[in-house]
C-alpha positions in Angstrom: 0.0 0.0 0.0 1.3 3.5 -0.9 1.2 6.1 1.7 1.4 9.8 0.9 2.6 12.3 3.6 2.3 16.0 3.0 4.0 18.5 5.3 5.1 22.1 5.5 1.8 23.9 5.9 1.1 26.6 8.4 -0.5 30.0 9.1 1.1 32.9 7.3 0.2 36.5 6.4 -0.7 37.6 2.9 2.5 38.0 0.9 4.3 35.3 2.8 5.9 32.1 1.6 5.7 28.4 2.4 7.4 25.3 1.1 5.3 22.1 1.0 6.8 18.6 0.8 5.3 15.3 -0.3 6.9 12.0 0.4 5.7 8.5 -0.5 6.3 5.1 0.9 5.7 1.9 -1.0 6.4 3.3 -4.4 8.7 5.7 -6.2 8.1 9.0 -8.0 10.7 8.5 -10.7 9.1 8.3 -14.1 5.7 9.3 -12.7 3.8 12.5 -13.2 3.0 14.1 -9.8 0.8 17.0 -8.8 -0.4 19.2 -6.0 -4.1 19.7 -5.3 -6.0 21.8 -2.8 -9.5 21.8 -1.3 -11.0 24.8 0.5 -14.1 24.5 2.7 -17.2 24.2 0.6 -15.3 23.8 -2.6 -14.2 21.0 -4.8 -10.6 19.7 -4.9 -8.7 21.4 -7.7 -5.4 20.9 -9.4 -2.7 23.5 -8.5 0.5 22.3 -10.2 1.8 19.3 -12.1 5.2 18.0 -12.9 5.6 15.2 -15.5 8.0 12.3 -15.3 10.1 14.1 -17.8 10.2 17.3 -15.7 7.7 19.5 -17.5 5.6 21.7 -15.2 2.1 23.1 -15.5 0.2 25.5 -13.2 -3.3 26.6 -12.6 -3.8 30.2 -13.8 -4.6 31.3 -10.2 -1.1 30.4 -9.0 1.0 30.9 -12.1 4.0 33.0 -11.3 3.7 32.5 -7.6 4.1 28.7 -7.1 6.8 26.4 -8.2 6.6 22.6 -8.3 9.8 20.5 -8.2 10.9 17.0 -7.5 13.9 15.1 -6.1 13.7 11.6 -7.3 16.7 10.5 -5.2 14.7 11.5 -2.1 11.3 10.4 -3.6 9.9 13.8 -2.7 7.9 16.4 -4.5 7.9 20.1 -3.4 5.7 23.1 -3.8 7.3 26.5 -3.2 4.5 29.0 -2.6 5.3 32.7 -2.7 3.2 35.9 -2.5 0.5 33.9 -0.8 -3.1 35.3 -0.9 -6.1 34.6 1.4 -7.6 32.7 -1.6 -4.8 30.2 -1.3 -6.2 29.0 2.0 -7.0 25.3 1.7 -5.8 21.8 2.6 -3.1 20.8 0.1 -2.6 17.3 -1.1 -0.2 15.5 -3.5 -0.8 12.5 -5.7 0.0 11.1 -9.1 -1.1 13.3 -12.0 -2.8 10.4 -13.6 -6.1 8.6 -13.8 -4.2 6.0 -11.8 -4.0 7.7 -8.4 -2.8 6.5 -5.0 -5.0 6.8 -2.0 -5.2 10.4 -0.8 -3.1 11.4 2.2 -4.2 13.7 5.0 -2.9 16.8 3.3 -1.3 19.8 5.0 -3.3 22.9 5.9 -2.3 26.3 4.5 -4.0 29.3 6.1 -3.3 32.8 4.8 -4.5 35.8 6.8 -5.3 39.1 5.2 
């Protein structure tokens, strides 16, 4: 069974930064597309950023220019650097495969941005 563990969330003021990490046990990220997703109260889960197995990156329009997704295959870890945070970024953030074949969702890490 694959277990996804997200970390790095917290409470920050608007304009601040956070770096999220995602680690997996039971499988490896190498060669797999990975993504970050978020879900705010009363809203559906949405894709935030994606990094393909080949290293190409894609971002939601709402975070483009502010967030950066990266990966370290040697550490089996995916990161999300979040800069210039806005209150609208407040949500629980999750990672998973960027594929129809997804692993079970982890607990996520909470990001709260105050205005």
